[in-house]
C-alpha positions in Angstrom: -5.2 34.7 -7.5 -5.2 31.5 -5.0 -6.0 32.7 -1.5 -6.0 29.2 0.3 -9.2 28.4 -1.3 -9.0 24.6 -0.7 -7.8 25.0 2.9 -10.8 27.4 3.7 -13.1 24.9 1.9 -11.8 21.9 3.8 -12.9 23.4 7.1 -16.6 23.3 5.7 -16.3 19.6 5.3 -18.2 18.1 7.0 -21.0 20.6 7.7 -24.2 20.2 9.5 -25.9 22.5 6.9 -27.0 20.3 4.0 -27.3 23.2 1.5 -23.7 24.5 2.5 -22.2 21.2 2.3 -23.8 20.5 -1.1 -22.4 23.8 -2.5 -19.0 23.3 -1.0 -18.8 19.6 -2.4 -20.0 20.9 -5.7 -17.1 23.6 -5.6 -14.6 21.1 -4.6 -15.5 18.9 -7.6 -15.1 21.8 -10.0 -11.8 22.8 -8.4 -10.6 19.2 -8.5 -9.9 19.4 -12.2 -7.1 21.9 -11.8 -4.1 19.4 -11.1 -2.5 21.9 -8.6 -5.7 22.5 -6.6 -6.3 18.7 -6.5 -2.9 18.1 -4.9 -3.7 20.9 -2.3 -7.0 18.9 -1.7 -4.8 15.8 -0.9 -2.5 17.9 1.2 -5.5 19.4 3.2 -6.5 15.8 4.1 -9.7 16.1 2.3 -9.9 12.6 1.1 -10.5 11.0 4.4 -13.3 13.5 5.2 -14.9 13.1 1.9 -14.9 9.3 2.2 -16.7 9.4 5.5 -19.7 11.4 3.5 -20.1 8.2 1.3 
């Protein structure tokens, strides 16, 4: 069951702890293959946060 996973992960981006950020980004990448979760990522304003990390 989905329990606001994307919203909780969005709070961790950006993060000062490099290992935590790395694991969070990898998890978000895996979750992004689900169209529903991908749209939640857009709604959670993750795209601007992710582009600042580039």
